[in-house]
Every structure is written in structure tokens, then in C-alpha cells.
C-alpha positions as CSV (number, residue, x, y, z in Angstrom):
1,M,-77.1,-3.6,-45.2
2,R,-80.2,-4.9,-46.9
3,R,-82.3,-7.1,-44.7
4,F,-85.9,-8.1,-44.9
5,E,-87.5,-7.5,-41.5
6,V,-91.0,-7.8,-40.1
7,I,-92.3,-5.7,-37.2
8,A,-95.3,-6.9,-35.2
9,L,-97.4,-3.9,-34.5
10,G,-100.4,-5.8,-33.0
11,V,-101.1,-9.4,-32.2
12,G,-104.6,-9.5,-30.8
13,D,-108.1,-9.9,-32.1
14,T,-110.9,-7.4,-32.3
15,F,-112.1,-8.2,-28.8
16,S,-108.7,-7.9,-27.1
17,E,-108.2,-5.9,-23.9
18,L,-104.5,-6.8,-23.8
19,H,-103.2,-6.2,-27.3
20,C,-103.5,-4.0,-30.4
21,T,-105.3,-5.8,-33.2
22,A,-103.2,-7.8,-35.6
23,A,-101.0,-5.7,-37.9
24,L,-97.5,-6.0,-39.4
25,L,-94.9,-3.6,-40.9
26,L,-92.6,-5.1,-43.6
27,E,-89.3,-3.3,-44.2
28,Y,-86.6,-3.8,-46.7
29,D,-83.8,-1.4,-47.8
30,G,-85.6,1.5,-46.2
31,F,-89.0,0.8,-47.8
32,R,-91.9,0.2,-45.4
33,L,-95.1,-1.5,-46.3
34,A,-98.0,-1.5,-43.7
35,V,-100.0,-4.7,-43.7
36,D,-103.4,-3.7,-42.4
37,C,-104.1,-0.5,-40.4
38,P,-105.7,-0.8,-36.9
39,D,-107.3,2.0,-34.9
40,R,-105.1,4.9,-33.7
41,Y,-102.4,3.9,-36.1
42,R,-100.0,6.8,-35.2
43,G,-100.4,5.8,-31.5
44,V,-99.7,2.2,-32.3
45,L,-96.5,3.2,-34.2
46,K,-95.4,5.4,-31.3
47,N,-96.0,2.7,-28.7
48,I,-94.2,0.1,-30.7
49,A,-91.2,2.3,-31.6
50,G,-89.7,2.0,-28.1
51,R,-90.1,-1.8,-28.0
52,A,-88.8,-2.2,-31.5
53,A,-85.8,0.2,-30.8
54,R,-86.4,2.3,-34.0
55,A,-88.3,5.4,-35.1
56,L,-91.6,4.6,-36.7
57,P,-93.2,7.9,-37.7
58,L,-96.2,7.7,-40.0
59,E,-94.4,10.1,-42.4
60,T,-92.1,7.2,-43.3
61,I,-95.0,4.9,-44.3
62,H,-96.8,5.7,-47.5
63,D,-97.8,2.2,-48.8
64,V,-100.6,0.3,-47.1
65,F,-101.9,-3.1,-48.0
66,I,-105.4,-4.0,-46.6
67,T,-106.0,-7.8,-46.4
68,H,-109.8,-7.4,-45.9
69,V,-112.4,-5.0,-44.8
70,H,-113.1,-6.1,-41.2
71,G,-112.7,-3.2,-38.8
72,D,-109.9,-4.7,-36.7
73,H,-107.8,-4.7,-39.9
74,M,-108.7,-1.4,-41.5
75,N,-110.4,1.0,-39.0
76,G,-107.3,3.2,-38.8
77,L,-107.2,3.8,-42.5
78,E,-109.6,6.8,-42.3
79,G,-107.4,8.6,-39.8
80,V,-104.2,7.8,-41.7
81,A,-105.8,9.1,-45.0
82,F,-106.9,12.3,-43.2
83,Y,-103.4,12.8,-41.7
84,K,-101.7,12.2,-45.1
85,R,-104.0,14.7,-46.8
86,F,-104.1,17.5,-44.2
87,A,-100.7,17.2,-42.4
88,E,-98.6,15.9,-45.3
89,N,-100.5,17.0,-48.4
90,K,-100.2,13.5,-49.8
91,R,-102.4,10.6,-50.7
92,V,-102.0,7.1,-49.2
93,R,-100.6,4.6,-51.7
94,L,-103.2,2.0,-51.1
95,H,-103.0,-1.6,-52.3
96,A,-105.7,-4.3,-52.0
97,T,-107.6,-6.9,-54.1
98,P,-110.4,-5.8,-56.4
99,D,-112.8,-7.4,-53.9
100,V,-111.7,-5.0,-51.2
101,R,-111.7,-2.0,-53.6
102,G,-115.3,-2.8,-54.5
103,V,-116.6,-2.1,-51.1
104,I,-114.0,-0.1,-49.1
105,W,-115.2,3.3,-50.2
106,E,-118.9,2.9,-50.7
107,Q,-119.5,0.7,-47.7
108,R,-116.7,1.6,-45.2
109,L,-115.2,5.1,-45.8
110,R,-117.5,7.2,-47.8
111,A,-119.8,8.3,-45.0
112,P,-117.2,9.9,-42.8
113,M,-114.8,11.1,-45.6
114,E,-116.9,12.3,-48.6
115,T,-118.3,15.6,-47.3
116,L,-115.9,18.0,-45.6
117,W,-116.4,21.6,-44.3
118,D,-113.7,23.9,-45.6
119,G,-114.5,26.9,-43.3
120,S,-117.1,28.4,-45.7
121,Q,-118.8,25.6,-47.4
122,H,-119.1,21.9,-47.7
123,R,-116.9,20.2,-50.3
124,T,-117.4,16.7,-51.8
125,L,-114.3,14.5,-52.0
126,E,-113.9,11.2,-53.7
127,F,-111.8,8.1,-53.1
128,G,-109.1,9.3,-55.4
129,D,-108.7,12.5,-53.4
130,Y,-107.3,10.4,-50.5
131,F,-105.9,7.3,-52.1
132,D,-103.5,6.5,-54.9
133,F,-104.9,3.0,-55.4
134,T,-103.2,0.1,-57.1
135,P,-105.1,-3.2,-57.5
136,S,-103.5,-6.3,-56.2
137,P,-104.4,-9.4,-58.3
138,W,-105.2,-12.8,-56.9
139,D,-102.8,-15.7,-57.6
140,E,-100.2,-13.9,-59.7
141,A,-97.0,-12.1,-58.6
142,F,-97.0,-8.3,-58.5
143,E,-94.7,-5.7,-56.9
144,I,-95.0,-3.1,-54.2
145,G,-91.7,-1.3,-53.9
146,P,-88.9,-3.9,-53.4
147,F,-91.4,-6.6,-52.5
148,Q,-92.7,-9.3,-54.9
149,I,-96.1,-10.5,-53.6
150,T,-98.4,-13.4,-54.4
151,L,-101.9,-13.5,-52.8
152,R,-104.2,-16.4,-52.1
153,R,-107.8,-16.1,-50.9
154,T,-108.5,-17.5,-47.5
155,K,-111.5,-19.2,-46.0
156,H,-113.1,-16.3,-44.1
157,H,-116.4,-14.3,-43.9
158,V,-115.3,-11.8,-46.5
159,P,-112.7,-11.9,-49.3
160,T,-109.4,-12.0,-47.4
161,A,-105.8,-12.2,-48.8
162,A,-103.1,-14.4,-47.5
163,M,-99.7,-13.4,-48.9
164,L,-96.3,-14.6,-49.8
165,V,-93.8,-11.8,-49.9
166,R,-90.3,-12.0,-51.3
167,A,-87.4,-9.6,-51.0
168,G,-83.6,-10.1,-50.8
169,G,-83.7,-13.8,-51.5
170,R,-86.0,-14.4,-48.5
171,T,-89.8,-15.2,-48.4
172,F,-92.3,-14.3,-45.8
173,G,-95.8,-15.9,-45.5
174,Y,-98.8,-14.4,-43.7
175,S,-102.2,-16.2,-43.4
176,S,-104.3,-13.2,-42.4
177,D,-107.7,-14.3,-41.1
178,T,-108.7,-17.8,-42.2
179,A,-110.4,-21.0,-41.2
180,F,-108.0,-23.9,-41.0
181,D,-107.0,-24.7,-44.5
182,P,-104.2,-27.2,-45.1
183,E,-104.0,-26.1,-48.8
184,L,-103.3,-22.5,-47.7
185,I,-100.6,-23.7,-45.4
186,R,-99.1,-25.6,-48.3
187,F,-99.1,-22.3,-50.2
188,L,-97.3,-20.6,-47.4
189,S,-94.9,-23.5,-46.8
190,S,-92.3,-22.1,-49.2
191,A,-91.7,-19.2,-46.8
192,D,-88.7,-18.9,-44.5
193,V,-91.1,-17.5,-41.8
194,I,-94.8,-18.1,-41.6
195,V,-97.1,-15.9,-39.5
196,H,-100.4,-17.6,-39.0
197,E,-103.5,-16.6,-37.1
198,T,-105.2,-18.6,-34.4
199,N,-108.5,-17.8,-32.9
200,L,-112.0,-19.1,-32.0
201,G,-114.9,-19.8,-34.4
202,P,-115.4,-21.5,-37.7
203,A,-113.8,-18.6,-39.7
204,H,-110.6,-18.8,-37.8
205,T,-107.9,-21.5,-37.2
206,A,-107.9,-23.5,-34.0
207,Y,-104.6,-23.9,-32.3
208,S,-105.2,-27.6,-32.1
209,D,-105.4,-27.8,-35.9
210,L,-102.1,-26.0,-36.3
211,L,-100.5,-28.6,-34.0
212,T,-101.3,-31.3,-36.6
213,M,-99.0,-29.6,-39.1
214,P,-95.6,-31.2,-39.8
215,L,-92.8,-30.2,-37.3
216,E,-90.7,-28.5,-40.0
217,I,-93.6,-26.1,-40.8
218,R,-94.4,-25.5,-37.1
219,E,-90.7,-24.6,-36.5
220,R,-91.0,-21.8,-39.1
221,M,-94.4,-20.6,-37.8
222,R,-95.2,-17.7,-35.5
223,L,-98.8,-17.1,-34.2
224,I,-100.8,-13.9,-34.3
225,H,-104.4,-12.7,-33.9
226,F,-105.0,-14.8,-30.8
227,P,-107.7,-14.1,-28.2
228,D,-106.9,-12.9,-24.7
229,S,-107.7,-16.4,-23.3
230,F,-104.8,-17.8,-25.3
231,D,-101.6,-18.1,-23.2
232,P,-98.6,-17.5,-25.5
233,V,-96.2,-18.8,-22.8
234,K,-97.8,-22.2,-23.0
235,S,-98.0,-22.4,-26.7
236,E,-95.9,-25.1,-28.5
237,I,-95.7,-22.8,-31.5
238,P,-93.9,-19.5,-30.8
239,C,-96.2,-16.4,-30.6
240,L,-95.5,-12.9,-31.7
241,A,-95.5,-10.1,-29.2
242,E,-96.0,-6.4,-30.0
243,G,-92.7,-4.8,-30.9
244,D,-91.1,-8.0,-32.0
245,V,-88.7,-7.4,-34.9
246,F,-87.5,-10.4,-36.8
247,A,-85.4,-11.0,-39.9
248,V,-87.1,-13.2,-42.5
């Protein structure tokens, strides 16, 4: 049976002592797309597998979409790429906007990944040795596997992609990191399920602002990326928990 499902791998922010940092796994007809890649990604998958009641080995995930280059959303990519190369003899099929591609190697990954010792000498590797990269355009539909995706830039410190994802006649919306932006929520409002961040500071969305949204939007909304001080039990908008699996 084909069904579009989303698995919550992490729901916290970069400072959390309670949760893994925000990350999702999208699944349709056996195809899995990782949305962001937190630290210790294989460990995250193993911990979530029991809660999600399904096997989640890294070997079954080859496509990764990175919403932006903040560490809590991409620090695990180095380890995943090393694992794919040395344990699986594969490259990561990496998807991101041109803005992310412009900095992800030179400013984030090059220092630990460019020079490797092969047992007798140092070797120099390049981005393409680890990644099979496909650019993801802004504001126009493109495909990753069975998913049709449209991106919109959010209001954040660095270029960050919110996304509408369509598969099997259903639509999923994800805000990623963003300041409160009613226009972005309107962009996401066509989705059957909307996962929206809430956190502190001017580059994130206050919970009180989300409460001003119409009821019919809030009823389709689930919260993610919340600080430890936020109590999901008291939230009027449902919050995701790690290991949650939901059909879009």
C-alpha cells in the first residue's frame, strides 16, 4: 500500500538536553528522503526505530535534503558521507539550494574531509568524491524520487528552505527555521499537514504568534524545534515527539 508518511527523528533545538535536534524522514512507496542530518545520525535512526516500530538502517537512506547550514541541521552529514564512502562504497545523493551548495563544502565540510590518510600517503578528495549533488531551485517544483517539492526561502540568519512536498495525492508542509512569517504560512497552508517550528529569538517563531493563525490552519499544524523550556503537554497546538510516525 502506498502511503506518504513522515517520521519525526528529532524535535529539539541546538541547545536541547532532552531531545535530538529537529530532523524528519519522509517515506513513500519504499523511498526515504532525509530532511536534515543531525549529529550521530546512525544512532538517531537506531533510537527512533524502536519507537517508530520499523527498521531504519542508514543503508536504506541515500537521499538527503539539507534545509540550511546551521550545525543542528547538518552536523551529521560528515559522518554519513564517510560511512557511505567507506562502509557502502557509495556517495550521498545530496539535495540543497544553490545557496547551501555555495558554502557547504568550502565553509563547513572541507577542513575535516578534504585530506585523508590512506595508510601510506595523504590523499586529497573533493566534494564530488562524497556527494552526488543535485541543486534544488527556489520557488519552482522539482522532484526527488516520488516526491514533488517546492521551496520557499524563510526569514532566518542564513538562507533556509521551507518546503511543500507532494506524493500520492497528499501534501506535506515544513517551515524549517524561520521568524514568524504569515506569508510563509500562507504558502504552507495548502498542505494536509504542516510541521512548523517554534523557538526563542528574532529568527524563530514565537508560540504566541502561531496562536494568532486561523483555527483551520492550527488544526493541521504540528510543532517542532522547540526549546526545553516549552511544555508540549500544555501546548494548544499539537507537538511532535521523537519516533512519531504520521500519515500525511
